[in-house]
N, C-alpha and C positions, 0 to 999 in steps of 0.2 A: 481377550485377544492376545495371541502370542506374536512373536516376531514372525513375519510372513514374507518379507522381502529378502533382498540379497544379504549375505554376510557383510559386516562393516568393511572388511578389506576390499570386497568387490565394489561396494558403494563408493568408496574413496577413489576408485579408478574408473568409475562409470562415466563414460563420455559417448552417449549415443549420437548418431548422425542427426543434426538438427533438421527439423522441418521448417525451413525458412523461405518465404516467398521472395522472388527476385526484387519486387517493388516494395519490400518492407519499409525501408527508409523513406522512400518517396511518399508512401501512404501516410506515414506518421508526420512527415514534414508538412504535407498538404493539410492534414487534419489540424495541426497546431496553428498553421497560418490562418485557417478558417475560423479558429476559435479565439485567437488573441485579438486585442484591440477593441474590445467591447465595453470598455470602461474600467474603473478602478474598484478595488476592494473597499468596502465600507466597514469600519470598526466602530461599534457603539458600546460604550461602557454601560454595564447593567448592574443593578444592586445584587449583592450576594452575601450570604453569611460567612464567606471566606474572607474575613476582614484583613488578612495579611497578604492577600493577592489581589491583583487587578483582573477582572473578568470582563471580556468584551464579546458581544455578539457580532459575528462576521457574516457578511454577504459579499460574495465575489462572483464575477462572471466566469462560468466554466465552458463546457462544450457549446459552441454556437452562441455564446453569450448568455446561456441559461443561468439564472441566479442559483448559486449554491450556498448553503448555510454552513456555519461552523462555529466553534468557540475558540477564543484566544485568551490564554491565561498566562500571567507573568508575575514575577515578584516586582514590587514597585521600584526597587533599587538595583537589583542584580539580574542581568540577562547575559549569561555566559555563552549561550548559543540557543538555537531555536530548533525544535523538533516538529515536523509536519506529520501528524499521526493519522493513519488510515485504519478503517474499522473492519472487523470480521463479517462474514456472510450473514445477511439479513439484519444486522445491527444498524443503529443510527447514532448520531452524535451524543445522545443521552442528555444528561445534566452536567453542567460545568463542574459540579462537586465530585464527579467521577474521575477527574483528570488532574488531581492535585499533586501527584508525586513529582513530576518533572519540574513544575514551577517552584515547588518547595525546595528542590535541590539547585535552584538558580537557572533553570532552563525554561524558556518560554515554550509553549506548546500551542500549535494550531491544530485543532481536531476537525477534520473534514467530514461533513455529513455525506452519506452514500445515497445518491439520488434514487428515489423509488424503493428504498429499503426501509428498515426501521420497524420490522415486525418480530424482532428476535429478543425482546426484553429491554432494548434501549431505544427510546423514542427518536424519531427523525423529524425533520422539518423541510425536506427538499423533495418535491415531486419530480418525476421524470416525464416531461411533456411529450415524449416521442413514443408512439405506439409501435406495435410489431405484428407480424403475421402469427399464425398458429404456433403455440409454444406450450411447453410443460410448465406447471406452476413453479415459481422461482424465477431466477434471472439467467440461468445458464443457456437457455435456448432462445431467449428473446431477441428477435431480429437476426437469427443465425443464418438466414438465407444468403446474406451478403456481408462482407466485412464493413461496409459503409453504414449498415443499419444495425450491426450487432451492439448489444447493450454495453459491452465493455469498451467499445470505442469511446463512448461518451464518458464512462466512469474514469478510464485511464486519462483522458484529456482533462477532466475535472482535476485529477491529481496533479498534473503538470501545472495547471492554472493555480492550484492551491499553493504550490511552491512560489509562484510569482506573487500571489497575494501575501504570503508571509514576508517575502522580501520587501514588500512595499510599506510595511509597518515601520514607523520612525524609531521604534525601539530595537529593531532587528538589524544585525549586521548581515548583509546578503551573502557574505562569504562563509557564514557560520550556520548553515542550515542543513539539517539531517532529516531524512525521510524514514518512517518507521511503521511497522504494522505486523500483525500476526494472522495467519490463515489467509482469508481473502485480503486482509490488510497487508499481509506480506507480499502477496501477488501484486497489489496496487503499488506498494513501495518500490518493488523492483522495476515496474513499468515507469514510475516517476523517476527513478534513478537513471533509467535508460533514455528518458526523454528530456531530462533537465541537465543543464551544464553547470559546472562549478559547485556541486554539492560538497559538503564537508564530510558526509558519511551516510550510511544506510544501515538500519537495523531490521533484519528480515527473519521473522520467526515462523517455522513450520508452514512455508508458503503454499498457498493454493494457486491454481491457474498455471500449471507447469507440466510440460511433457504429457499432454492430454492423451495421446494414443496409449501410452503405457498405463496411465491412471485408469482408463476404462477397461484395460485388460486384467488388472490385478485387484481392483476393489469395486465393490458394489455399494459403498457407503455414499451417503449424500455429502456434498451436492454433485459430485461427478456423476452419480446415478441419474441425475436429471437428463444428462446427455444420452445415456444408455436408453432411458425410457423414451426420449424423443426419437431415437433411431429405430426403436421397436416398430413404429408405424411408418417409417420412411425407409423401407428396405431398398438398398442400393444407393442411398444418398451418403454413405459413410465418407467417401473421399471428398465430396463437396463440403461436408461439415468440417473435416479435419483441415481442409485448405483454408476455410474461414478462420478456424481456431489458430492456425499458424501465425496470423497477424497479432495474436494476443498471448502468445506463449511466453512465459517468463524466461524460458531458456534463451530466447532471442533477445529479450530486453537485457538480460544479464550480460550478454556478450558486448553490450554497448554501454554498460555502467562502469565507471572508473573510480567512484568515490570509495574510500575504505569501508568495508562492510563487516558487520557482525551478524552471522546466521545462527539459527538453531534448528535441530532436527530431532524427532523422537522415533525410535526404532520400532515401537509398537503402534505407530500412527497409521490407521487404515483409512483415515479421511484424506490426508495428504501423504501418500506413501513415501518412505525414505528415498527410494530411487528417483522419484519425481523431483524431490528437493535436491539431491546430489547432481542430477542432470543439469539443473540450473546453477548450483553452487560451483561445480567444476568448470563451468563456462564463464563464470563471472570474471570480468576483465580487470577489476581493481584489486588492491590488497584485500585479503579476506581472512576470516577465521570463523570456525563453526563450533558451537557447543552441542555435544551429542548427549541425549538423554536415553540410555539404553532400554529402560523399562517403562517409559511413559508413552501414552497415546497422544491424541491430538491436543491435549492440554499442554504438552511440552513442558518447559521448565518453570512456568508460572512465575512466582515471585523470585525464585532463584535466578531466572533469566532477567527479571527486572533489575536485580542488583548488578548483573553483568552489563545491562544497558548503561547504568550509571557509571560503572567503571570505564566502559568504552567511551562515553561522552567526556568523562574527566580526562581521559587520554587525548581526546581531540581538542579539548578546550581547557588547558591548565588554568588554574586560578589566577596566576599572574598575567594572563592574557585577557582578563575580563574587563579591564578598566575602560576601554572605549565603549563597550556595550553598556556598562553601568552609566556612563555619562549620557548616552542616548536615551536610556530608560528613564532617567531622572527628568530630562527635558520633556519627554513625551508623556509623563504622568499627568493626568487631568487634575 
């Protein structure tokens, strides 16, 4: 796959007119009001071969109070900040042993399970109890007849509730929470950043779920192709579908996100095309920086980007600012 999108200088200036419904803010305000107040997150310590870390199984109320699973990992003595981690398309929370890098560097991590997913090599533990009308296999068209029934309304709400859950843990400083994810996880992270107040940062890698209309015009790669296949048998419904998708477009959430952000984009990426990433990045309302990988596809920067994550977090949470979190962590240690 060669570079197929705009030249980099055009991407850096790319600011398409957003497709944003007039009631976007009201829709999400009402959704969050409907979903909050259904109880508290429960953290249960579980045995693990990770003898230098504390591992907790998490259950918290998400959309409509539905129970959402997760993992919470932390160092027993040092919690410099907390990252709420979201997962790529079709993946689940997996095993806690998969999430050791951040707690090994002194950052707690809450890994949110993606409801109804978990068939992509990482096991999940959270069903989606809400059905939908006719849809293509996958999640992109599930409930797409109406924004109230669309799958991503539930998943994005779960993400905002995951931030609430992380902040409720006694070892977490609520002012030192960062959201993070790649691909679908990046799309979820931007939504969480737009829906949550007071975040310390956001780490958004090769984000999915952005600038849908252009994505369907320039790539036939999955998962965007699910929407194209859905429309193949619903001729004439295109504008209705794009109207629903406008409530879930990362471009619109980015305009409401103010936490400092670290993005990444890959110029050979035909899964999440660069122009769909820059449409979102260029509208992001907070301080921001972007790492560009000119010859990579959807894998992006991989471990190179992970090292940039650590440097970004170190800049947000200098070592000399960790003392209050350390004290809380020690008190909370079972």
